[in-house]
C-alpha positions as CSV (number, residue, x, y, z in Angstrom):
1,M,69.0,-31.3,-3.7
2,K,67.0,-34.4,-2.8
3,A,64.4,-32.3,-1.2
4,A,64.0,-30.2,-4.3
5,A,63.7,-33.3,-6.5
6,L,61.0,-34.7,-4.1
7,L,59.1,-31.5,-4.1
8,M,59.1,-31.3,-7.9
9,S,57.9,-34.9,-8.1
10,L,55.0,-34.1,-5.8
11,V,54.1,-31.1,-7.8
12,L,54.1,-33.0,-11.1
13,A,52.1,-35.9,-9.5
14,G,49.5,-33.4,-8.4
15,C,49.2,-32.1,-12.0
16,A,48.8,-35.6,-13.3
17,T,46.0,-36.6,-10.9
18,G,43.9,-33.5,-11.5
19,Q,40.4,-34.1,-12.8
20,A,39.9,-33.5,-16.5
21,T,37.6,-30.8,-17.6
22,I,34.6,-32.2,-19.4
23,G,32.4,-30.6,-22.0
24,T,28.9,-29.2,-21.4
25,Q,26.3,-32.0,-21.4
26,V,23.6,-31.8,-24.0
27,P,21.3,-34.6,-25.3
28,A,22.7,-35.9,-28.6
29,E,19.4,-35.4,-30.5
30,R,19.4,-31.7,-29.6
31,L,23.0,-31.2,-30.8
32,S,22.6,-33.0,-34.1
33,S,19.3,-31.3,-35.0
34,S,20.4,-27.8,-33.9
35,I,23.9,-27.5,-35.4
36,V,24.2,-27.0,-39.2
37,P,27.7,-26.7,-40.7
38,G,28.0,-23.6,-42.8
39,R,25.1,-21.9,-41.1
40,T,25.1,-22.1,-37.3
41,T,27.2,-19.4,-35.7
42,K,29.4,-19.3,-32.6
43,A,26.9,-16.9,-31.0
44,E,24.0,-19.3,-31.6
45,L,26.0,-22.2,-30.0
46,L,26.6,-20.1,-26.9
47,A,23.0,-19.0,-26.7
48,A,21.6,-22.6,-27.2
49,F,24.1,-24.7,-25.2
50,G,26.3,-22.3,-23.2
51,K,30.1,-22.4,-22.7
52,T,32.0,-25.7,-23.0
53,K,35.5,-27.0,-23.3
54,A,37.2,-25.3,-26.2
55,V,40.6,-25.2,-28.0
56,V,41.6,-22.2,-30.0
57,F,44.1,-22.7,-32.8
58,D,46.6,-20.2,-34.1
59,S,44.8,-20.3,-37.4
60,G,41.7,-18.8,-35.8
61,Y,39.7,-22.0,-35.8
62,E,38.2,-23.3,-32.6
63,S,37.2,-26.8,-31.6
64,W,34.3,-27.1,-29.0
65,L,33.4,-30.3,-27.2
66,Y,29.9,-31.1,-26.0
67,Q,29.0,-34.4,-24.3
68,S,25.8,-36.4,-24.4
69,P,24.9,-38.8,-21.6
70,A,24.9,-42.4,-22.9
71,G,24.1,-44.3,-19.7
72,G,26.2,-46.1,-17.2
73,G,28.3,-43.0,-16.5
74,R,29.5,-42.9,-20.2
75,F,29.2,-40.0,-22.6
76,A,29.2,-39.6,-26.4
77,E,31.2,-36.7,-27.7
78,F,30.1,-34.1,-30.2
79,V,32.9,-32.0,-31.5
80,V,32.2,-28.7,-33.3
81,L,34.9,-27.0,-35.5
82,I,34.3,-23.2,-35.8
83,D,36.0,-21.2,-38.5
84,P,37.7,-17.8,-38.0
85,Q,34.5,-16.0,-39.1
86,G,32.6,-17.7,-36.3
87,I,30.6,-20.2,-38.4
88,V,30.4,-23.9,-37.7
89,A,32.6,-25.6,-40.4
90,R,32.2,-29.2,-39.4
91,T,30.9,-31.5,-36.7
92,R,31.9,-34.9,-35.6
93,Q,30.3,-37.4,-33.2
94,R,32.1,-40.1,-31.3
95,A,30.4,-42.9,-29.6
96,P,31.0,-43.5,-25.9
97,A,33.9,-45.7,-24.9
98,A,33.1,-49.3,-24.2
99,P,32.5,-50.1,-20.5
């Protein structure tokens, strides 16, 4: 019983220490000038920037994360919300975390 508990603890610890998946890195200027809500399509995003970290919601919307190098090993985030028809609905930029 104790061995099983120890094994489960080790498995869970391994999951907790796994490296997080990051988004595709693209210069911020390129993202903000290339992505137009209501017009840019999912296919255009893939062609211009490639695959990145994405979350697909039950509603059919998708959230894609791109990152822009901000120096000192930090990154700004550019989040793109894609509607069920494959059109960019909104974008949001987040400044890099303070060092």
